C-alpha beads as a LAMMPS data file, in Angstrom:
LAMMPS data file: protein, C-alpha beads

325 atoms
324 bonds

1 atom types
1 bond types

-500.0 500.0 xlo xhi
-500.0 500.0 ylo yhi
-500.0 500.0 zlo zhi

Masses

1 110.0

Atoms # bond

1 1 1 153.192 -178.380 363.078
2 1 1 155.814 -180.406 364.512
3 1 1 154.631 -183.820 365.688
4 1 1 154.955 -183.679 369.607
5 1 1 157.329 -186.783 371.179
6 1 1 155.256 -189.206 373.063
7 1 1 154.654 -189.182 376.634
8 1 1 157.098 -192.525 376.696
9 1 1 159.296 -191.032 373.905
10 1 1 160.118 -194.520 372.120
11 1 1 158.224 -197.214 374.627
12 1 1 154.531 -198.413 373.765
13 1 1 153.231 -198.105 376.760
14 1 1 154.266 -198.286 380.707
15 1 1 154.635 -201.645 381.100
16 1 1 157.395 -201.915 378.224
17 1 1 158.965 -198.706 379.754
18 1 1 159.310 -200.194 383.439
19 1 1 160.641 -203.371 382.188
20 1 1 163.419 -201.809 380.175
21 1 1 164.514 -200.424 383.686
22 1 1 167.057 -201.626 386.085
23 1 1 165.532 -203.612 388.941
24 1 1 166.347 -201.253 391.124
25 1 1 164.588 -198.323 389.471
26 1 1 161.719 -200.447 388.689
27 1 1 160.973 -201.411 392.353
28 1 1 161.372 -197.954 393.223
29 1 1 159.529 -196.127 390.883
30 1 1 157.035 -198.263 389.028
31 1 1 154.167 -197.169 390.971
32 1 1 154.532 -193.529 390.746
33 1 1 155.822 -193.944 386.932
34 1 1 151.924 -195.850 386.527
35 1 1 150.345 -193.628 388.399
36 1 1 151.692 -190.111 386.715
37 1 1 151.148 -191.902 382.947
38 1 1 147.641 -192.103 383.951
39 1 1 147.132 -189.018 384.584
40 1 1 149.098 -187.799 381.695
41 1 1 152.005 -186.504 382.745
42 1 1 155.734 -187.079 382.148
43 1 1 156.808 -189.694 384.683
44 1 1 159.600 -187.412 385.953
45 1 1 160.444 -189.701 389.000
46 1 1 164.107 -189.312 389.028
47 1 1 166.861 -188.420 386.638
48 1 1 167.881 -192.173 385.871
49 1 1 164.405 -193.043 385.065
50 1 1 163.984 -189.825 382.554
51 1 1 167.404 -190.540 381.107
52 1 1 166.404 -193.864 379.895
53 1 1 162.699 -192.420 379.003
54 1 1 164.372 -189.977 376.358
55 1 1 167.745 -192.023 375.910
56 1 1 170.599 -189.795 377.153
57 1 1 172.848 -190.518 379.773
58 1 1 172.445 -189.167 383.245
59 1 1 175.878 -187.606 382.781
60 1 1 174.412 -185.682 380.130
61 1 1 171.037 -184.459 381.963
62 1 1 173.421 -183.785 385.321
63 1 1 175.658 -181.220 383.075
64 1 1 172.647 -179.615 381.834
65 1 1 171.484 -178.953 385.441
66 1 1 174.971 -178.405 386.640
67 1 1 175.478 -175.320 384.119
68 1 1 172.361 -174.417 383.044
69 1 1 172.997 -171.018 381.384
70 1 1 175.672 -172.889 379.035
71 1 1 172.520 -174.420 377.505
72 1 1 170.829 -170.927 376.767
73 1 1 171.596 -168.459 373.936
74 1 1 170.730 -164.648 375.147
75 1 1 169.866 -162.246 372.914
76 1 1 167.591 -158.844 373.529
77 1 1 164.984 -158.132 370.187
78 1 1 163.168 -154.666 369.859
79 1 1 160.248 -154.287 371.656
80 1 1 157.473 -153.191 369.428
81 1 1 158.650 -149.944 368.032
82 1 1 160.234 -147.960 371.083
83 1 1 163.251 -147.813 372.068
84 1 1 162.902 -150.780 374.942
85 1 1 164.370 -154.032 374.081
86 1 1 162.882 -157.839 375.483
87 1 1 165.523 -160.251 377.121
88 1 1 164.946 -163.831 374.847
89 1 1 166.703 -166.716 376.575
90 1 1 166.227 -169.583 374.054
91 1 1 167.554 -172.961 375.129
92 1 1 170.036 -175.349 372.407
93 1 1 168.170 -178.119 371.007
94 1 1 169.071 -180.795 373.176
95 1 1 167.606 -179.001 376.203
96 1 1 164.502 -177.532 374.218
97 1 1 163.419 -181.200 373.043
98 1 1 162.766 -181.973 376.950
99 1 1 161.374 -178.652 377.767
100 1 1 159.064 -179.286 374.522
101 1 1 158.239 -182.629 375.189
102 1 1 157.108 -181.396 379.271
103 1 1 155.334 -178.715 377.869
104 1 1 152.839 -180.713 375.455
105 1 1 152.257 -183.318 378.135
106 1 1 151.849 -181.110 380.957
107 1 1 149.336 -178.894 379.117
108 1 1 147.593 -182.010 377.906
109 1 1 147.366 -183.786 381.195
110 1 1 144.547 -181.867 382.426
111 1 1 142.528 -178.830 380.774
112 1 1 141.207 -177.668 383.830
113 1 1 144.806 -176.461 384.743
114 1 1 144.273 -173.087 381.991
115 1 1 141.435 -171.014 383.005
116 1 1 138.872 -170.174 380.672
117 1 1 139.945 -166.482 380.560
118 1 1 143.066 -167.390 379.331
119 1 1 143.356 -167.270 375.255
120 1 1 147.336 -167.295 374.461
121 1 1 149.565 -170.326 373.900
122 1 1 146.291 -172.462 373.585
123 1 1 147.130 -174.643 370.464
124 1 1 144.430 -174.710 367.715
125 1 1 142.769 -171.450 368.832
126 1 1 144.051 -168.174 367.350
127 1 1 143.620 -166.507 370.604
128 1 1 144.465 -162.850 369.657
129 1 1 140.938 -162.725 367.750
130 1 1 138.828 -164.551 369.902
131 1 1 139.634 -162.712 373.112
132 1 1 138.917 -159.482 371.150
133 1 1 135.884 -161.188 370.193
134 1 1 134.822 -161.679 373.854
135 1 1 134.483 -157.976 374.294
136 1 1 132.400 -157.020 370.893
137 1 1 130.100 -154.768 371.459
138 1 1 130.797 -153.553 374.834
139 1 1 130.599 -149.522 375.840
140 1 1 134.167 -149.125 377.600
141 1 1 137.558 -151.091 378.203
142 1 1 140.231 -151.372 380.327
143 1 1 143.202 -152.935 379.442
144 1 1 146.038 -153.674 381.983
145 1 1 149.857 -154.717 381.368
146 1 1 152.035 -157.400 383.498
147 1 1 155.250 -156.468 383.627
148 1 1 158.365 -158.853 382.428
149 1 1 155.337 -161.360 383.272
150 1 1 157.667 -164.604 382.515
151 1 1 160.192 -162.860 384.883
152 1 1 157.863 -162.962 387.964
153 1 1 156.612 -166.650 387.286
154 1 1 159.002 -167.863 389.864
155 1 1 160.084 -170.901 391.170
156 1 1 157.639 -171.083 394.150
157 1 1 154.791 -170.023 391.576
158 1 1 155.661 -173.154 389.489
159 1 1 155.886 -175.696 392.141
160 1 1 152.421 -174.899 393.211
161 1 1 151.283 -175.562 389.632
162 1 1 153.096 -178.183 389.040
163 1 1 151.623 -179.854 392.531
164 1 1 148.074 -178.703 391.628
165 1 1 148.334 -181.159 388.138
166 1 1 149.501 -184.050 390.569
167 1 1 153.264 -183.993 390.610
168 1 1 154.788 -184.967 394.166
169 1 1 157.000 -182.232 395.862
170 1 1 160.281 -183.661 394.869
171 1 1 159.126 -184.215 390.989
172 1 1 157.978 -181.095 390.868
173 1 1 161.156 -180.093 391.844
174 1 1 163.090 -182.617 389.146
175 1 1 160.725 -180.264 386.534
176 1 1 161.578 -176.938 388.027
177 1 1 165.219 -177.742 387.204
178 1 1 164.493 -178.593 383.525
179 1 1 162.076 -175.154 382.937
180 1 1 163.773 -172.437 384.725
181 1 1 166.566 -170.308 384.469
182 1 1 167.611 -167.730 387.145
183 1 1 165.213 -169.525 389.426
184 1 1 162.125 -167.810 387.110
185 1 1 160.731 -169.085 383.667
186 1 1 162.811 -167.804 380.801
187 1 1 161.121 -166.079 377.988
188 1 1 162.363 -168.201 374.722
189 1 1 162.112 -171.619 376.448
190 1 1 158.941 -173.578 374.591
191 1 1 157.762 -174.823 378.232
192 1 1 157.492 -171.397 379.394
193 1 1 154.258 -170.277 377.809
194 1 1 152.223 -173.302 378.883
195 1 1 153.762 -173.149 382.128
196 1 1 152.653 -169.483 382.715
197 1 1 148.937 -170.370 381.943
198 1 1 149.455 -172.396 384.571
199 1 1 151.105 -170.903 387.619
200 1 1 148.859 -167.943 386.401
201 1 1 145.390 -169.919 386.828
202 1 1 144.745 -169.090 390.519
203 1 1 144.737 -165.464 390.019
204 1 1 142.959 -166.121 386.631
205 1 1 140.482 -167.524 388.980
206 1 1 140.569 -164.794 391.773
207 1 1 139.365 -162.075 389.324
208 1 1 136.521 -163.858 388.238
209 1 1 135.453 -164.168 391.717
210 1 1 136.265 -160.044 391.600
211 1 1 134.094 -159.413 388.768
212 1 1 130.925 -162.076 389.389
213 1 1 127.391 -160.480 389.026
214 1 1 128.920 -157.425 387.805
215 1 1 128.482 -157.931 384.223
216 1 1 132.312 -157.637 383.516
217 1 1 133.962 -159.559 380.410
218 1 1 137.423 -160.556 381.458
219 1 1 140.213 -162.023 379.144
220 1 1 143.826 -162.720 379.592
221 1 1 146.462 -163.014 376.277
222 1 1 149.733 -163.601 378.160
223 1 1 150.709 -160.575 380.043
224 1 1 147.436 -158.477 378.689
225 1 1 144.271 -158.584 380.669
226 1 1 141.501 -157.138 379.226
227 1 1 138.045 -156.050 380.994
228 1 1 134.838 -154.887 379.442
229 1 1 131.305 -153.842 379.784
230 1 1 128.299 -152.510 378.815
231 1 1 127.386 -149.853 381.339
232 1 1 128.679 -145.946 380.883
233 1 1 127.829 -145.675 384.037
234 1 1 130.343 -147.943 385.602
235 1 1 133.428 -146.723 388.006
236 1 1 135.769 -148.437 385.603
237 1 1 139.094 -146.291 387.522
238 1 1 137.544 -148.030 390.558
239 1 1 137.861 -151.130 389.060
240 1 1 141.333 -150.480 387.438
241 1 1 142.661 -149.684 391.027
242 1 1 141.503 -152.768 392.519
243 1 1 142.564 -155.149 389.944
244 1 1 145.881 -153.674 389.961
245 1 1 146.407 -154.235 394.025
246 1 1 145.104 -157.783 393.790
247 1 1 147.416 -158.114 391.275
248 1 1 150.000 -157.098 393.884
249 1 1 148.802 -159.038 396.657
250 1 1 149.437 -162.456 394.017
251 1 1 153.067 -160.943 393.050
252 1 1 152.326 -159.307 389.682
253 1 1 153.852 -155.968 389.026
254 1 1 151.940 -153.960 386.602
255 1 1 153.388 -151.884 383.847
256 1 1 151.851 -148.467 384.939
257 1 1 152.655 -146.443 381.827
258 1 1 150.513 -148.993 379.464
259 1 1 147.083 -149.081 381.033
260 1 1 144.543 -147.465 378.939
261 1 1 140.601 -146.756 379.172
262 1 1 138.930 -146.533 376.309
263 1 1 134.980 -145.378 376.266
264 1 1 131.856 -145.334 373.569
265 1 1 132.578 -143.561 370.881
266 1 1 135.858 -143.121 371.358
267 1 1 137.606 -146.047 369.318
268 1 1 137.906 -149.394 371.611
269 1 1 140.752 -151.319 370.724
270 1 1 141.223 -155.103 371.932
271 1 1 144.556 -156.879 371.214
272 1 1 144.632 -154.582 367.824
273 1 1 141.534 -155.024 366.704
274 1 1 138.096 -152.940 366.952
275 1 1 135.548 -154.445 368.602
276 1 1 132.633 -152.301 368.393
277 1 1 130.307 -154.233 366.388
278 1 1 129.653 -157.986 366.907
279 1 1 133.332 -158.989 364.896
280 1 1 136.960 -157.686 365.654
281 1 1 138.028 -156.044 362.684
282 1 1 141.491 -154.630 362.071
283 1 1 142.236 -151.052 362.685
284 1 1 142.029 -148.708 359.715
285 1 1 145.961 -147.997 359.963
286 1 1 146.926 -151.541 359.372
287 1 1 144.513 -151.993 356.705
288 1 1 145.926 -149.100 354.752
289 1 1 149.309 -150.686 355.737
290 1 1 147.717 -153.867 353.800
291 1 1 146.681 -152.031 350.772
292 1 1 149.967 -150.385 350.506
293 1 1 151.723 -154.140 350.899
294 1 1 149.698 -155.755 347.604
295 1 1 150.196 -152.178 346.037
296 1 1 153.989 -152.623 346.036
297 1 1 154.046 -156.393 345.517
298 1 1 151.677 -155.548 342.406
299 1 1 155.245 -153.466 341.638
300 1 1 157.280 -156.088 342.213
301 1 1 158.925 -153.086 344.711
302 1 1 159.329 -155.381 347.805
303 1 1 162.632 -155.810 348.776
304 1 1 163.694 -159.377 349.192
305 1 1 164.478 -159.335 352.397
306 1 1 161.141 -157.720 353.566
307 1 1 158.990 -160.676 351.358
308 1 1 158.785 -162.830 354.261
309 1 1 157.286 -159.978 356.368
310 1 1 155.276 -158.638 354.055
311 1 1 153.973 -161.869 352.943
312 1 1 153.234 -162.599 356.411
313 1 1 150.774 -159.863 357.119
314 1 1 148.864 -160.095 353.881
315 1 1 148.371 -164.001 355.066
316 1 1 147.173 -162.798 358.539
317 1 1 144.748 -160.006 356.945
318 1 1 143.353 -162.424 354.772
319 1 1 142.681 -165.097 357.489
320 1 1 140.873 -162.336 359.578
321 1 1 138.392 -161.689 356.741
322 1 1 137.603 -165.349 356.475
323 1 1 136.856 -165.538 360.129
324 1 1 134.984 -162.571 359.713
325 1 1 133.290 -163.648 356.571

Bonds

1 1 1 2
2 1 2 3
3 1 3 4
4 1 4 5
5 1 5 6
6 1 6 7
7 1 7 8
8 1 8 9
9 1 9 10
10 1 10 11
11 1 11 12
12 1 12 13
13 1 13 14
14 1 14 15
15 1 15 16
16 1 16 17
17 1 17 18
18 1 18 19
19 1 19 20
20 1 20 21
21 1 21 22
22 1 22 23
23 1 23 24
24 1 24 25
25 1 25 26
26 1 26 27
27 1 27 28
28 1 28 29
29 1 29 30
30 1 30 31
31 1 31 32
32 1 32 33
33 1 33 34
34 1 34 35
35 1 35 36
36 1 36 37
37 1 37 38
38 1 38 39
39 1 39 40
40 1 40 41
41 1 41 42
42 1 42 43
43 1 43 44
44 1 44 45
45 1 45 46
46 1 46 47
47 1 47 48
48 1 48 49
49 1 49 50
50 1 50 51
51 1 51 52
52 1 52 53
53 1 53 54
54 1 54 55
55 1 55 56
56 1 56 57
57 1 57 58
58 1 58 59
59 1 59 60
60 1 60 61
61 1 61 62
62 1 62 63
63 1 63 64
64 1 64 65
65 1 65 66
66 1 66 67
67 1 67 68
68 1 68 69
69 1 69 70
70 1 70 71
71 1 71 72
72 1 72 73
73 1 73 74
74 1 74 75
75 1 75 76
76 1 76 77
77 1 77 78
78 1 78 79
79 1 79 80
80 1 80 81
81 1 81 82
82 1 82 83
83 1 83 84
84 1 84 85
85 1 85 86
86 1 86 87
87 1 87 88
88 1 88 89
89 1 89 90
90 1 90 91
91 1 91 92
92 1 92 93
93 1 93 94
94 1 94 95
95 1 95 96
96 1 96 97
97 1 97 98
98 1 98 99
99 1 99 100
100 1 100 101
101 1 101 102
102 1 102 103
103 1 103 104
104 1 104 105
105 1 105 106
106 1 106 107
107 1 107 108
108 1 108 109
109 1 109 110
110 1 110 111
111 1 111 112
112 1 112 113
113 1 113 114
114 1 114 115
115 1 115 116
116 1 116 117
117 1 117 118
118 1 118 119
119 1 119 120
120 1 120 121
121 1 121 122
122 1 122 123
123 1 123 124
124 1 124 125
125 1 125 126
126 1 126 127
127 1 127 128
128 1 128 129
129 1 129 130
130 1 130 131
131 1 131 132
132 1 132 133
133 1 133 134
134 1 134 135
135 1 135 136
136 1 136 137
137 1 137 138
138 1 138 139
139 1 139 140
140 1 140 141
141 1 141 142
142 1 142 143
143 1 143 144
144 1 144 145
145 1 145 146
146 1 146 147
147 1 147 148
148 1 148 149
149 1 149 150
150 1 150 151
151 1 151 152
152 1 152 153
153 1 153 154
154 1 154 155
155 1 155 156
156 1 156 157
157 1 157 158
158 1 158 159
159 1 159 160
160 1 160 161
161 1 161 162
162 1 162 163
163 1 163 164
164 1 164 165
165 1 165 166
166 1 166 167
167 1 167 168
168 1 168 169
169 1 169 170
170 1 170 171
171 1 171 172
172 1 172 173
173 1 173 174
174 1 174 175
175 1 175 176
176 1 176 177
177 1 177 178
178 1 178 179
179 1 179 180
180 1 180 181
181 1 181 182
182 1 182 183
183 1 183 184
184 1 184 185
185 1 185 186
186 1 186 187
187 1 187 188
188 1 188 189
189 1 189 190
190 1 190 191
191 1 191 192
192 1 192 193
193 1 193 194
194 1 194 195
195 1 195 196
196 1 196 197
197 1 197 198
198 1 198 199
199 1 199 200
200 1 200 201
201 1 201 202
202 1 202 203
203 1 203 204
204 1 204 205
205 1 205 206
206 1 206 207
207 1 207 208
208 1 208 209
209 1 209 210
210 1 210 211
211 1 211 212
212 1 212 213
213 1 213 214
214 1 214 215
215 1 215 216
216 1 216 217
217 1 217 218
218 1 218 219
219 1 219 220
220 1 220 221
221 1 221 222
222 1 222 223
223 1 223 224
224 1 224 225
225 1 225 226
226 1 226 227
227 1 227 228
228 1 228 229
229 1 229 230
230 1 230 231
231 1 231 232
232 1 232 233
233 1 233 234
234 1 234 235
235 1 235 236
236 1 236 237
237 1 237 238
238 1 238 239
239 1 239 240
240 1 240 241
241 1 241 242
242 1 242 243
243 1 243 244
244 1 244 245
245 1 245 246
246 1 246 247
247 1 247 248
248 1 248 249
249 1 249 250
250 1 250 251
251 1 251 252
252 1 252 253
253 1 253 254
254 1 254 255
255 1 255 256
256 1 256 257
257 1 257 258
258 1 258 259
259 1 259 260
260 1 260 261
261 1 261 262
262 1 262 263
263 1 263 264
264 1 264 265
265 1 265 266
266 1 266 267
267 1 267 268
268 1 268 269
269 1 269 270
270 1 270 271
271 1 271 272
272 1 272 273
273 1 273 274
274 1 274 275
275 1 275 276
276 1 276 277
277 1 277 278
278 1 278 279
279 1 279 280
280 1 280 281
281 1 281 282
282 1 282 283
283 1 283 284
284 1 284 285
285 1 285 286
286 1 286 287
287 1 287 288
288 1 288 289
289 1 289 290
290 1 290 291
291 1 291 292
292 1 292 293
293 1 293 294
294 1 294 295
295 1 295 296
296 1 296 297
297 1 297 298
298 1 298 299
299 1 299 300
300 1 300 301
301 1 301 302
302 1 302 303
303 1 303 304
304 1 304 305
305 1 305 306
306 1 306 307
307 1 307 308
308 1 308 309
309 1 309 310
310 1 310 311
311 1 311 312
312 1 312 313
313 1 313 314
314 1 314 315
315 1 315 316
316 1 316 317
317 1 317 318
318 1 318 319
319 1 319 320
320 1 320 321
321 1 321 322
322 1 322 323
323 1 323 324
324 1 324 325
């Protein structure tokens, strides 16, 4: 794992950092720099202050802001096994470094800024496994996917999230300039996952109140919302309609073709795991695939270009086995 850049890059503390600023910048921004550093937020109080922090010229930052499209590489990748394509907008190295720095420290500044029901993009957490584990032993499962998740996270949602962390409006606007493309989060930027969790927290919190006292378990892994329960007589269809309606009120669009309701004794699947028992287990189809890979590997029958992919699947399977031991 790459070591994240310190909050003040090459400066030991805010006093040393403030001392490196011009007299005018110190006079205007010292108090705000101290306040933001105290709460663990990157001190993005002005472009001049940021340029000193990261050691680049203000002209370079201005070039990024005026020509953001030039600092992204856009391409599409296959979306699963279907014919649909996913748009990836990957920032170039100079912008990527800044976004990574912002994301790391914003996510650390306030643990409460991310819902307890969110399991994706959490450092040190096997989110898919842990989210599936929440639903183990359930009698029914409802899965709801959101459509174009990052692209529905608009500038307005991001600003609201940044203000809740402690940024002033003018500071939030500057962060926004560095993390958005076409007034929404780009899929492919290192800052988008962290900011998506923070921006979705009001909806996570609302869903929490919606299911309180109804003995329903809820998890969210990025754009995948999962609900489960043990009451076989529970009106799951009613819950589905209610959640879809509430999500639309919060500005999200549901991928209606991906909604799935499963009931015991039929297969209950969450994030690729079966959750019938007390631990998530890989599906029979995936385990058969792993056995086939092992056999082909033992016969040296794996193409060189496929070796990394096969090794990745084998390591993942072994990791899940260790978790379940």
